[in-house]
N, C-alpha and C positions, 0 to 999 in steps of 0.2 A: 504494500500500500504506500502510495506517495502522498505526502502532506504538503499542500501549497496554501500559504496564507491561512492556516488553521483549518483548511477544508481537505478532507481525505479524498483522494482521487485514486481510482484503480489504475495500476500501471498497465501499459500495453504489453500483452504477452510476447515473449520471445518467439521468433519465427524461424523456421528452417525449411529449406527445400532439399529433399532427398532424391537423387537421380541415380538409378541403377536399372539395367535391363532385366534384372531378376526381380519379378513381382513379389515373391515371398520376402526377400531381403527388404525391399521398400516398405511393405506392409508391417513387417516386424519392427523395423526402425521407426516408422511413423508411430506405432503404438507405444514404443518405449519413450520416444521424445514427448509424445502427448501426455504420458503419465508423469513426466517431469515438468509439465506446465508449458510446453512449447505449442505453438500453433504450427503443426507439421503438415506439409504437403509433399506429395510424391509425383514423380514422373518416370516412366519407363522408356521414354523416347527423348532424344536430344533436341529435336525440333520443338516438341511440346514444352520442354523445360524452358527453352528460350522464349516461347510465346507466353508462358506463365510469368516470367520475370518482366515482361513488358507491361503487365497490368498489376503486378503485386511486388511488394518489397519484402525482402527477407533479411534477417540479421545474419544468417549463415546458410551455406549450401554445402551439403555432403555429397560428393559426386564420385561415381566409379570412373576410374581412368579409362577402362576398356568398355566402350558401349558399341553395340553392333559389331563386335569382334574386331574393332579397330580403335583408333584414338579419339573416339567420339566425346569422351569425358573432357579431354583437353580442349576440344572445340567448344564445348559448353562453357567451360571456365572463361575462355577468351571472349565469347559472345556476352555472357552475363556480366563480365567485368566492364564491358563497354556500356551496357544498359544500366547496371546497378553497381557502380564502382565502390560503394560503401559496404557491400556484402562481404562477409568473411568466407573464404573458400577453404574447404578441407577435401582431401581426396582419399579414396579407398581402392584397394586392388588386391586381387588374388595372384597376380602375376608380377614377376620382376622384369619389367621393361625399363631399364635405366633411362633410355632416351625419352620415354613418355613421362617418367617421374621427374626428370630434370625439366622437361617442357612444362609440366604442371606447376612446378615451383616458379619458373620464370614467368608464368602466366598469372601468378598471384596466389597459389595455394599456400596455406600456412603450415599444414601438417599432413603427413601421409599415415594412414592406418592400413596395415597389411591384414588381409582376411586370412584366417578367421581372427578377428580382433577382440580385445577385451572391451566389452561395451561400457564398463565403468570408466575406463580410460578415455574412450570417445566422449562420453557424457561430460566428464570432468574437464577435458581440454576445451571442448566447444563452449561449455558454460563459462569457463574462465575468460576465454577470448571475447565472448559476447558481453560479459560483465565489464571487461576493460573498455570495449567499444562504447557501451552505454555510459560509463563513467567519464570518458572523454567528451561525449556529446552533452553531458549535463551541465 
C-alpha cells in the first residue's frame, strides 16, 4: 500500500511478460508469478509478444532465447527494447548457444536462467530488479 498525503492508495501490481514456445512452461510460470502478486501475461509466439508490448507495458519480460527453433527470443528482446525501453529483460534457455547468449546480453538482457532453473532464484532476481526499477522511478 502506498500512502500519499495521508491517503492510502493501492500500488500498481508488478507486471511480467513470459515468452516461450512451450505452452506448459508459460502457463506454469504465469501461475507462479501471479501467486507472487504479478500481473503475468504469456505469449507462445514472437510476433504476438511484440504486438502485446505495443499496447501494454511490463516491468519485466522473461523470454526463451530459442523460439521457433531459432533465435526468435533475441529478436523479441530487440523489438521490445525499441517499443518499451524501460522493460527489464531476462532470458531462459535449455541450450548452450554462446552466440545467442552473448547477443541476448548485448540486446539488453540482465540475467540468463538455464533450464531447468531454480524458480526461487528466478523469482528473487526478477523481484529485486523490479524493486530497484521502481525505487529509481519514485
